N, C-alpha and C positions, 0 to 999 in steps of 0.2 A: 169770180174766185175759182180756182180748179184745185181739187185735192183727191185724195183716196178715201175710199170708204163705200158704204151703202147709201144711196140716196135715189128716191123715186122722182127722177127728173129733175130739172133745173128748179131752183127756189130762188125767191126775190128776199129784199132786206127785211121782210117780216120773219125770216127763218132766224133761229137761235140755236144756241148750244150751251152746255153745261160742262163743268169739269168735276161734277159732283162724285162720279164713278172713280175718279182718281184722288178723292180726299180733299178737293178743293171747293169750297161753297163761292162759285163764281158763275154767273149767267152772262153770255156774250151774245151780240148781235141783237136780233129782233126779239119779240115776245115768245117765238117757238122754241122747241127743245129737240128738233130733228136732225142738227148738224153733226156728222161725224166728227170724230176727233180732229182730223187734219183741218177741216173747214172751220171747227170751233177756234183752232188756234189762229187761223187767218182772220176770223171775226174779232177775235180779242186784239190782233195787231191793228186792224182797221179802226176798232174802238178807241184804243190807245193813241192813234195817230189823230182822232177827231175826224175821220171820214164821214160825213153825212151825206153824200151822194148815193146813187142807187147802187144796189149790188145784186149780182147773179151768183149763186152758188151752184156748182156743177162737179160731179165726178166722171162725166163722159167729156163730149165735145160742147163746150158751153155755146149757146146760141147768141152770140154777140159779133158786131162787126167791128165797131171802132171803139176800142176800150182799153183800159189798162188791165193786166191780167196778174193776179197774185197766185202762184203756184206753191202749192204746200205738198211737198214730197220728201219722205226720208229715205236714206239708203238703207243698205244691208244692216242687219241685226245680227251678224255672226263674225265680227272682226277680232274677238277676243274669247278667252275662255270663260270670261265672266259676263259676256254678252247675252242678252235674252235667248238667242239661239245657239248659243255654244260657238265655237271656233268652226270656220270654213275657210280653208286656204285660198279660195276664190274671191272672197269678200273684198278684201282690200283692193285688188286689181279692179274689180268691178267698180267698185265706188270711185278710184281714181280715174276711170274712163269717164264716169259721169262728172266729176269735177273737171277734167279736162274739156269736155264740150261745154260746160257751163261758163267756163273761164274764157274760151275762144269763140263763144257763139255759135257752135256747131250744131245746128239744127237737125242735120242729115244724122249725126251720130246718136243724138237724143231719140229721134224717130225710129232707129234701128235697135234701140237697147232690147235685149233679149228678155220676153216677159216669163218664160219658164226659169231662166236662171234668177230672175228677180224673186220669184216665189220661192224657189230653193234658199235663196240667200235671206229671205224675210224682209226684202226691199218693197214694201207696199206702195212706195211712191213712183215706181216704174211706170205704170199706166198714165199717171199725170204727166210725168217727164216726157213719155212718148207723144202724148197729146200736144204738149208744148213744141216739141220738135215738129210735128205734123203742121200746126199752126203758123209756125214761123218759117217753113221751107221757103227758100228763095228770097228771104228778107235780108237785107244788110243790117247786121246786128252789131252794136257797140255793147261788149259785154264786159262784166266786172264781177269776178269771184270774190267775195268779201270774207267768206268763212267757209273753211273746209275742216271739219272735225270730227271725232269719233268718240264721244264721251260714252263710257260704260260698253265700249264695242258697236255703238250704233252710229252709222254715218249721217252726218248732216251737212247742209251747205246753206249759205245765203249768198244769192247772187242777183245782180240787176242787168236785165238786157234793155236796151233802147233801140228800137227798129226805125230805120229810116227808108 
């Protein structure tokens, strides 16, 4: 699993996380409590799906060869005046370019995302999306963008890619 946040190297299925800081009494994943929010959400999704196989949690380039990859990445947090980062007129176009890349399986576009603009727009998921792009360059991708929304002015997507 690939996500944003601070993590000291890759962690295995013994890693876990909690949503206590967000007012929810819920522990996910393994017995540990070191997962950042993005990876805790991913662990929760895997838990809910009943996944019992091995897990590797990473905020860099995961050390895996042949695996399914769950990427947890948010978009900009500046798409409206009520957004956490207020309004930035570059945010909607930035998120639209990510949505287009996710919809078309465009690894090159994800790998080329502007890290500095991502920081400016509070898009914490940009490093994870760039890593996804790098890891899938040259692959034939069957892409499906299932969700492209911005509740509360924050961009989110749900997409699946199958590589052949």
